N, C-alpha and C positions, 0 to 999 in steps of 0.2 A: 569778789571782784573780779577775778582773772576772766570766769564765766561772762560775766557782761561785759567785758571787752571784747570777749568772741564773738558774744551774739552782735554787738554794734559792730563791727567788723563785718559780720555777715550782713547787717543790714547795709552798711555803704556797699557793697557788692550787689547788692540786690538793685538798691538805690542807682548804682552806675549802671548795670544792665538795665532797668527799665527807662532809664534816660536816654539810652541808645538805640531803645525800640521806637518808632514812629508810634505814636499816639495814637494816630488813625488806625492802625492795625489794632489797637486796645477799642478803640471804636466798634469792632466787627464783632467783638467777642462777650456784647451784653447777653446776651440766650447762653454761650458756654458759662459765662460766669453763674448766672443763676443755675444752672445742671448742677458746676462742680459745688457749690453751695451746699445743695440738695444733697447730693451726695457724702456730702461731709458729715453732715448732722445725720443721716441714716448709719452713717458707718460708726456712728456712737453706740449704736446698739450691737455692734459684731467686738468679738474679741480684742478689738483693736482700743474699745475704748476705756479710759481709766477712771474707774471711780474712788470718788476721794470724796469723803464726808458726807455720803449718801447721796452724791451725785455725780454723771457722767458728763463731763465738759472739756476733757480732753482726750486726742487720739496719741496713739505710742507709735511714732513712725518707725522707730528705730534707732535714728540718728538725732532725732528729736520731738518732744512733745507738743503738739498742735493744738493750740484753744480755737476751738471751732465759732464761737460766737463772733471773735473778733475775725476771723477769715470770712465769715459769712458777712457782716458788717462792709466791709472792702469790698466784696464780690455784690452787695445789692448797691454798692456807688457806681461801679461800674454800669449795674442793668439799670439804674436809675437814669445813669446820662444816655444810655441807648434809646432807653424808652421813650423817656424826652424827647429826644432828637428824632426819634421815627413817627413820632405823632403829634410833633410840635405844630402844625396846622390844626389840628382836629383837637387843640387842648382847651380852644372854648366852649368843648362841649363836656359837660360836669362825671359823664359816664367813663371819660379815659381817665381822669384822675382820683376817680373811684376803682378801676379796672388796677391801678398801679397799687393803690392801699391794698386793694384784696389780696395782690400779685406778693409785696412786701409782708402783709400778715402771715398769710400761708407761712413763710421760713421762721418769722417771729414765734409763730405759734407752734411749729415743730420744737425750736429751742427749749419754748417752757415744756412742752409737754416732755421730751426726750432727756433734756439736760438740768429741768427744772431750774432754768436761769431767767428768774424774772427780771432783774434790771437791765439784760442784753436784751429784751423782749421790747420792753418799754422804750429803750433807746431807739430802735429799729423802727417802733412807730412813728415817734417824734421825729427822727430824721428823714422819714420820706413825710407825715405830715407838714414839716414847716417848709421843707424844700418843695413841693407842690404848692403851699403858700406864698412862697416868694417867686417862684417862676410861672404860677399858675395864673388862672381869668378869673378865679371865683373867690376873693377874699373875705364877703360876708358867709359865705357858705364857712367856711372854715373858722369864723370868729364863732359862728351859731354852735357849731361843735364844738370849739374850744370850750366856750360858756357852758354847755351841754356837763363837756367832761369836767369841768372844774365844780359845779356843783355835785353832780356824783360821786366827786373824791371829797368832799367837805362832808355830805350824809355819810360817806363809808364812815370817816373819821370818827365823826357823831356816835354813831353805832358803835364803832369799838369802844369809846371812851365809856360807851353807859352798860359795856358787857364786857368790863376787864374781868378775867377771870383769877383766882389764886395761884400762886408760884406752883405748887400742888397739882393745879387742876390744867396746869398749861398744856401737860400731851393729851387733850381731849381736843386740842384745836390744831388744825393743820399747820404745817411747818410753816409757809408763806406768813400765814395770820399770827402765830408767835413772834413772827419779828415785828411785825408792825404793834405788837401790844409790847414787847421791849423798848422798841423806838417813843413810844407815848408815854410811859413811865419807866426809865431805865432803875431809877431807883428802888421801886417796888420791889423789880427782878436783878438787883445789883449781883445777884450770886447766880444768874443763869444768862439771860437774853439781855439783860443790861450791864453786866459785866465790860463789854466790848466797848460801847458807847461812853461808857462810865471814864475807863482808862484813857480811850484817847481824850476825850475832856482835858483831863488830870495832865495829861501829856503836853496839850495846846495850852494852857493854863500855866504850867509850869516854867513853859520856854520865855514869858515875857517878852520883852522889847529886843533884847538882843541875842538870845537864845541861850544855849550851854555850851554851844561851841560845836563843830562837825565831829561826830562821831563819838560825842560823850552825852548821848540822851540816854537814861537809864530805862525808861517805858518797855524800850524793844525787847531788852533783853528777857525779858519773862512776862510783862504783865498783857501787852496787847498782843494776839495772836493775829497772824499775817501782818506783822507790821510792815516787813518790805514789800505790800502788796496793797493788802485794802484799806489802810491806813497810815500809809506813807505820809500822807500830809499832816498827819497828828506828827510824825517823828519830825517833820521837817519843820515845822512850828516848834517843838521842844528845843531843837539844836540852832536853828537859825533866827528864830524869835518873829515877830511881827516885821521888823526892817525884811527880814531873810526872802519872808512869805512875799510881800509886797515887791520885791524885786522878781520874784518869778514870775505873779502876775503878770509883771509889766515884760518880762521876756514872751510868754505865752501871748500877750497883747499884742507884740509887734511882730510874732510869728502869724497870727490870724491878719493881721493887717498885713503883712505881705501878699497873702493870699488873696484878700478881697482888688487886691491892687490887679492881680492875677485875672480875676473874675471880669474886672471893670476895663482891661485891656484886653480879653480875648474876643477874637470876631466871629465866632461862633459858639452854637448851643450847647453843644456836646462838652466842650471844654469847660463851657461857664459852669454848668451843671455839676460834673465833675468835682469842681474846685469846690462849688457852693457845700456839697456830699461830703467832701471831706474835713470842711470847715466846722460841718455841723457836729460829724463824726468827734472831732478835738472837742468844741465846744463841751457838748453832751458827757465825756469820758469825762472832764475837769469838773462840769457841775456835779457831776452824781458823786465824783470820788469825794472832793470838798465838801458838801454838804452830808454827806455818810459820815466823814471824820467829825463835822460839826454837830452833829445829832438832827440838821434839818430833815435828812431823808431815812427811812430805814434801812439798817444793815444788810447788806447784801454781798454775795461772793462775788469774788471774780470782774470787779470793774476798776481797774487798776488806773491812775493818773497818768496819763500819757508820758513818756520819758523819763517818768519818777521810779516804776516799780522794775523788780529784778526778771521778770517775766517778758524772755526774751522777744513773744510774740511781738509786743507791742513795738518794739525798735522796729522788726522789719516789716509790718505792717504800715506804719508812720512812716517810715522813712521810702516806703515805695508808694505813699501816697503823694508826700511831699514832693518828690521827682516827679511823678505824675500831674503836678499842677505846675511845676518848671518847665514841664515838656508838650507844652503848649502856643500855638498860635497867638503872639501879641501885637496886634495892629488893629486900631480902629476901635470904635466903642461896641463895648457888648453888647449882643439882641435883648441878653436877659436885661440887662439893665433901662435897654429902651423900652423894653415891654412896659417894666414896671412905672418907668416916666410915664406913659402915652397911658394907661387905665387906673386911673381912682389915684391921681398921684400924691394929693393933700393926703387923704388918709392914709395911706399909706406910710407917706414920712412921718406922723404923727405917732404912728402904732409901731414904727423903727424906733422912734425918739422914745416913747412911754418902754416899748424893752429894753433899751439902754438902761434908763433909770432907776429900772428894777433890778436889772443885773447888776449894776452899779451899787444899788444900795443891799443886794443879797451879798455882795464882795464885803462890803464894809462891816456887816453887822457881823460875818464870819471873820472877821482880820480884827475887829475892836470890840463888838459886844459879847460873842461867846468866850473870846481868853477871859475876859473880866468874872465871865460867870465861873469857867472852869477852874480859874485859880482860887477862887473863893472854895469852892467844892474840895480843890486840894488842899486849901489851907486846913479846911475843917476835919478832913480825912487824917492829916498827920498833926 
């Protein structure tokens, strides 16, 4: 707890510093942010890299340990803001969108190759894809690519289900594929890769409506590995119950709502894109962490729910992100929103409405249906 308070204090100091620095100065650091991100990723191959659980994802800087994937996400937000602002007039040409995809994909690919961090790789790609959909001028191309991607994912999952190995044969498959097997059938691999998802569901189900009380959870003591990080949502469900989880989502919703106001009132492209990037960063971190805890997504390490985990990098990064949001000029109508209204207005409104409905449905399923299913599993085991 004391370590958490120290880190939060450090995050506040960084936020105050960034609030003092004119964001126009940060605006000029797009290329620098890209280079810094590359250097940090490559440094994982040096003696400064910390190997844990078979993967190297942290740098030992002496006074602190730095999670490179999170630093990369923040650097990419700064870089994407610079890129869109720099080539805004040419953004009607699809090749400029494609170039941005490739530049971010390079960083995402290096993270996957060097640190085996698939979840952060996917979050980076989703961030740039959704951001270019929002600010770009080629919505149909994005929809086609998204549809193709969904079809490929469905085919891949069907292939995995048709080739489920025995528990004793699991070592023959690559590490990332084994994670998918544990996700598809956790009961079958309950002693190995299915152990953590099942324990997470037990924790969620045992919390009920009001929970066991803050600090009274039992699953975090020994049953759930990385309870303070990867599976923090399950512990929140166990201790605070469904009511506590709903309050937490409402708090996140209010935070995101304030950021949307910043985007709407910002009068320049760079500020709007940076804030949109921060919004997407927070949303995808929340979605991945929650969906992993309720076994909607395969379990992967080092994706912590923002403001919840003990990993202090999140406090510093997100405090800095939020300060950059507030440190923007807010007068006049956003050029980004004006562009959205000017081009294919009706279709985009419908799509955003559908996405909002889908997101609401997922949250309700995670908050209501999954706890019920987990309660049954918890009861049957005990």
